[in-house]
C-alpha positions in Angstrom: 190.8 67.1 34.6 191.7 69.9 32.1 190.2 72.5 34.5 192.1 71.1 37.5 195.3 72.0 35.7 194.2 75.6 35.3 193.3 75.3 31.6 190.1 76.5 30.2 188.1 73.3 29.3 186.3 75.1 26.5 189.5 76.1 24.8 190.6 72.9 23.0 188.8 70.0 21.4 190.1 66.6 22.4 191.2 66.0 18.8 193.5 69.0 19.0 195.3 67.5 22.0 195.6 64.1 20.3 196.9 65.6 17.1 199.4 68.0 18.9 202.6 66.1 18.0 201.6 65.4 14.5 200.8 69.0 13.7 203.9 70.3 15.5 206.3 68.0 13.6 204.5 67.5 10.2 202.9 70.9 9.8 204.9 73.4 11.8 203.9 76.5 9.8 200.2 75.8 10.3 200.8 74.8 13.9 202.6 78.0 14.8 200.1 80.2 13.0 197.2 78.5 14.8 198.5 78.4 18.3 200.4 81.1 20.2 203.2 80.4 22.6 200.9 80.1 25.6 198.5 77.8 23.8 201.4 75.6 22.8 202.5 75.3 26.4 198.9 74.3 27.4 198.8 71.7 24.6 202.0 70.1 25.9 200.5 69.8 29.4 197.3 68.3 28.0 199.1 65.9 25.7 201.2 64.6 28.6 198.1 64.2 30.7 196.7 61.9 28.1 199.6 59.5 28.4 200.2 59.7 32.2 198.3 56.5 32.9 196.3 53.8 31.1 193.0 55.1 32.7 193.6 58.6 31.3 194.4 57.2 27.9 191.3 55.0 27.9 189.0 57.9 28.9 190.6 60.1 26.2 190.2 57.6 23.4 186.5 57.0 24.3 185.4 60.6 24.0 182.5 61.0 21.5 182.9 63.7 18.9 186.5 64.5 19.7 186.5 67.3 17.1 184.1 69.4 19.2 185.1 71.3 22.4 183.1 70.6 25.5 179.5 71.8 25.6 178.9 71.3 29.3 178.2 74.5 31.1 180.3 76.0 34.1 178.6 74.3 37.0 179.2 70.9 35.5 182.8 71.8 35.0 183.1 72.7 38.7 181.6 69.3 39.6 184.1 67.6 37.4 186.9 69.6 39.0 185.7 68.6 42.5 185.7 64.9 41.5 189.2 65.2 40.1 190.5 66.9 43.2 189.0 64.2 45.4 190.3 61.3 43.4 192.0 61.6 40.0 190.5 59.7 37.0 187.8 58.0 39.2 184.4 57.3 37.9 183.4 56.0 41.3 184.0 59.4 42.8 182.0 61.1 40.2 179.1 58.6 40.8 179.2 59.3 44.5 178.9 63.0 43.8 176.0 62.3 41.5 174.4 60.2 44.3 174.6 63.3 46.5 172.8 65.4 43.8 170.3 62.5 43.3 169.4 62.4 47.0 169.1 66.2 47.1 166.6 66.0 44.3 164.7 63.2 46.1 164.5 65.3 49.3 163.0 68.2 47.4 160.6 66.1 45.4 159.2 64.9 48.8 159.0 68.5 50.0 157.2 69.5 46.9 154.7 66.7 47.3 154.1 67.6 50.9 153.7 71.3 50.0 151.0 70.3 47.4 149.3 68.0 49.9 150.1 65.0 47.8 151.3 61.5 49.0 155.1 61.7 49.5 155.3 58.0 48.4 154.8 59.2 44.8 158.5 60.2 45.0 159.3 56.6 44.3 158.3 57.2 40.7 161.6 59.1 40.6 163.7 57.2 43.1 162.9 53.8 41.6 163.0 54.9 38.0 165.2 52.5 36.0 165.9 55.3 33.6 167.3 57.6 36.2 169.3 54.8 37.8 170.8 53.7 34.5 171.6 57.1 33.1 173.0 58.6 36.3 174.9 55.7 37.8 175.7 53.4 34.9 176.1 55.8 32.0 177.2 58.6 34.4 175.4 61.4 32.6 175.6 64.7 34.3 172.0 65.7 33.9 171.4 64.8 37.6 173.2 68.1 38.5 170.7 70.3 36.7 167.8 68.1 37.7 168.5 68.3 41.4 168.7 72.0 41.4 165.6 72.2 39.3 163.8 70.3 42.0 165.0 72.8 44.6 163.9 75.7 42.4 160.4 74.2 41.9 160.1 73.8 45.6 160.8 77.5 46.2 158.4 78.3 43.3 155.6 76.4 45.0 156.4 78.0 48.3 156.3 81.5 46.7 160.0 82.1 47.6 160.8 83.6 44.2 164.4 84.8 45.0 165.4 81.2 45.9 163.5 79.8 42.9 165.4 82.1 40.5 168.7 81.4 42.1 168.4 77.6 41.9 166.9 77.8 38.4 170.1 79.6 37.4 172.2 76.8 38.9 170.1 74.2 37.1 170.7 76.1 33.9 174.4 76.1 34.6 174.3 72.3 35.1 172.7 71.9 31.7 171.0 74.5 29.5 167.7 72.5 29.2 165.6 74.3 31.9 166.3 77.8 30.5 163.0 77.5 28.6 161.2 77.7 32.0 162.4 81.2 32.8 159.4 83.0 31.3 157.0 81.1 33.7 159.2 82.1 36.7 159.0 85.7 35.6 155.3 85.5 35.2 154.8 84.1 38.7 157.1 86.7 40.1 155.1 89.5 38.5 151.7 88.1 39.6 152.9 87.6 43.2 154.2 91.1 43.2 150.9 92.5 41.8 149.0 90.4 44.5 151.1 92.2 47.1 150.2 95.6 45.7 153.3 96.2 43.6 152.0 96.7 40.1 155.2 97.6 38.3 157.8 95.2 36.9 160.6 96.1 39.4 160.5 92.8 41.3 160.5 90.5 38.2 163.3 92.7 36.7 165.4 92.2 39.9 164.8 88.4 39.7 165.9 88.4 36.1 169.0 90.3 37.0 169.7 87.7 39.8 169.3 84.9 37.3 171.6 86.6 34.7 174.1 87.6 37.4 174.5 84.0 38.7 175.1 82.8 35.1 177.6 85.5 34.3 179.5 85.0 37.6 179.9 81.3 36.8 181.0 82.0 33.3 183.7 84.6 34.2 186.6 82.1 34.5 185.9 80.8 31.0 185.1 83.9 28.9 188.7 84.9 28.4 188.6 83.0 25.1 185.5 84.9 23.9 182.9 83.3 21.7 185.0 80.1 21.6 183.6 79.2 25.0 180.3 78.5 23.1 181.8 76.7 20.1 180.6 73.3 21.4 177.1 74.6 22.0 177.0 76.2 18.6 178.0 72.9 16.9 175.4 71.0 19.0 172.6 73.4 18.2 173.2 73.4 14.4 174.3 69.9 13.6 173.2 67.4 16.2 170.5 64.8 15.6 170.1 61.6 17.5 167.3 59.1 18.4 164.6 61.6 17.4 160.9 61.0 16.6 158.8 64.0 15.6 161.8 65.9 14.3 162.9 63.0 12.2 159.5 62.8 10.5 159.5 66.6 9.9 163.0 66.4 8.5 162.1 63.5 6.2 159.1 65.4 5.0 161.2 68.5 4.2 164.2 66.8 2.8 162.9 63.7 1.0 159.3 64.5 0.1 159.4 68.2 -0.6 163.1 67.9 -1.7 163.8 71.4 -0.3 167.6 71.0 -0.5 167.3 70.4 -4.3 164.6 73.0 -5.0 166.2 75.7 -2.9 169.8 74.9 -3.3 172.1 77.7 -2.1 169.2 79.5 -0.2 168.7 79.7 3.5 165.6 77.5 3.4 167.6 74.9 1.4 169.2 73.7 4.6 166.5 71.2 5.7 168.1 70.5 9.1 168.2 74.2 10.0 164.7 74.8 8.7 163.3 71.8 10.6 165.0 73.0 13.8 163.5 76.5 13.2 160.0 75.1 12.8 160.3 73.0 16.0 161.7 76.1 17.9 158.6 78.0 16.7 156.3 75.2 17.9 157.9 75.3 21.4 157.7 79.1 21.4 154.1 79.0 20.4 153.2 76.6 23.1 155.1 78.6 25.7 153.2 81.8 24.6 149.9 80.0 24.7 150.5 78.8 28.3 151.7 82.2 29.4 148.7 84.0 27.9 145.8 81.5 28.0 146.7 79.2 30.9 147.6 81.6 33.6 147.1 79.8 37.0 146.0 81.5 40.1 148.9 82.4 42.4 147.4 80.0 45.1 147.4 77.1 42.6 151.0 76.1 42.6 150.3 72.7 41.2 149.0 74.3 38.0 152.2 76.4 37.7 154.2 73.2 38.0 152.0 71.5 35.4 152.9 74.2 32.9 156.6 73.6 33.6 156.0 69.8 33.1 154.2 70.5 29.9 157.0 72.5 28.4 159.8 70.1 29.6 157.9 67.1 28.1 157.2 69.0 24.9 160.9 70.0 24.6 161.9 66.4 24.7 159.3 65.3 22.2 160.2 67.8 19.5 163.9 67.8 20.1 166.3 66.7 17.3 168.3 65.0 20.1 166.2 62.6 22.2 168.9 60.8 24.1 167.4 58.7 26.9 169.1 60.8 29.6 167.3 63.9 28.4 164.0 62.3 29.4 165.2 62.2 33.0 164.3 65.8 33.2 160.6 64.9 33.1 160.8 62.2 35.8 160.5 64.4 38.9 157.3 65.9 37.4 155.9 62.4 36.9 155.8 62.1 40.7 153.1 64.9 40.6 151.4 64.2 37.3 151.2 60.5 36.6 151.3 60.4 32.8 151.3 56.7 32.1 152.4 57.3 28.5 155.5 59.1 29.7 156.2 56.6 32.4 155.9 54.0 29.6 158.4 56.0 27.6 161.0 56.0 30.4 161.1 52.2 29.9 160.8 52.1 26.1 163.6 54.7 25.5 166.1 52.2 26.8 165.8 50.4 23.5 168.1 53.2 22.2 171.0 51.1 23.4 170.2 48.4 20.9 171.9 50.6 18.4 175.2 49.9 20.0 174.6 46.1 19.9 173.6 46.3 16.2 176.8 48.3 15.6 179.0 45.8 17.3 177.4 42.9 15.5 177.6 44.8 12.1 173.9 44.6 11.5 173.2 48.4 11.5 170.4 47.9 8.9 168.1 47.3 11.9 169.1 50.5 13.7 166.5 52.6 11.7 163.7 50.6 13.4 164.8 51.4 16.9 163.1 54.8 17.2 159.8 53.3 15.9 160.0 50.7 18.7 160.6 53.4 21.3 158.2 56.1 20.2 155.3 54.5 18.3 153.7 52.8 21.4 154.3 56.0 23.4 152.5 58.4 21.0 149.6 56.0 20.5 149.2 55.8 24.3 149.7 59.5 24.7 146.9 60.3 22.2 144.6 57.9 23.9 145.5 59.3 27.3 144.9 62.9 26.2 141.6 61.9 24.6 140.4 60.2 27.8 141.5 63.1 29.9 139.5 65.5 27.7 136.4 63.3 27.9 136.7 63.1 31.7 136.8 66.9 32.0 133.7 67.2 29.9 131.9 64.8 32.2 133.0 66.7 35.3 131.9 70.0 33.9 128.4 68.6 33.2 127.9 67.6 36.8 125.8 70.3 38.5 127.1 72.1 41.5 125.4 71.1 44.8 123.1 73.7 46.2 
């Protein structure tokens, strides 16, 4: 809605809009020093938008973290703009647009399955997923935008159409930053395919990287007039956010409460337990990515193994993340149509227990909230360990079977 009025959606936090009149009347010196004439005109427009109808007021008052500017990247902003232009302040319109993205994702999941000579009916793992239905059409989370374009990108990756795969990976990234971690695997496949075709230099992967970056830059052009402020929400999220986490929560507890790092290293960089824990988890992800890139290089004619590496990284990203909101798990569901990890399928159901926290909050029994992540993740990790153990044993048995003469 902000974008539809020609105002940069990354420019103001909702709290600035709500507090506009107070600052202007009660703290005029601070107000005039903080906001220029043009900024003040935009704040007037936004403040009036808040009060133009009861629906707008209700939406504004229900925004989480109103002190933080939007984090959602440009493609998401354009989808919001389209929804607003079709029907103002309509969640139904937004849900219909999300349905279009959902169906697009479904179509390309089927195409991926057919390309890999797998049963297309496995697409129902995604299409009938209660998690995807709940988070997309009930909670109206925008992840479906990026997920659908990731499905398109993976299809082109499987079919060896690397230009299309990079283009749609960029669009997926512009829907939500989550799949950016997959870019090294795309570059690796581009390089190996080029080498297979007799081109041993890095020109083609470089061109594909330029394509990816160009698409991202083009979409950001309308928003970068405010400089680094366009990334203020992302910065706040990256440094401070923590929600519904599992492995990260255990690591942070170990650093903060057992090692007491914030007391022992007060005033030093390592004294920030949150930042240190996030750095450790980032190194874990980086280490796994490097291991897969160096030690688990699939053959160019084994597209399923390429997709398996993508799945491994996306699942790992969720498991070590300091923010494990249920809708983030939706990014793994398309891959579950190909690789039927029962533990992760179980987690798509268990993660819904996250919403008990709201019930406990409304009933003022928040003392039980700390147990919710244990109910979500403990059965999952037990099952995952068992599943990985059984898979390893199965592969050992298969390797012991002699090849037929």
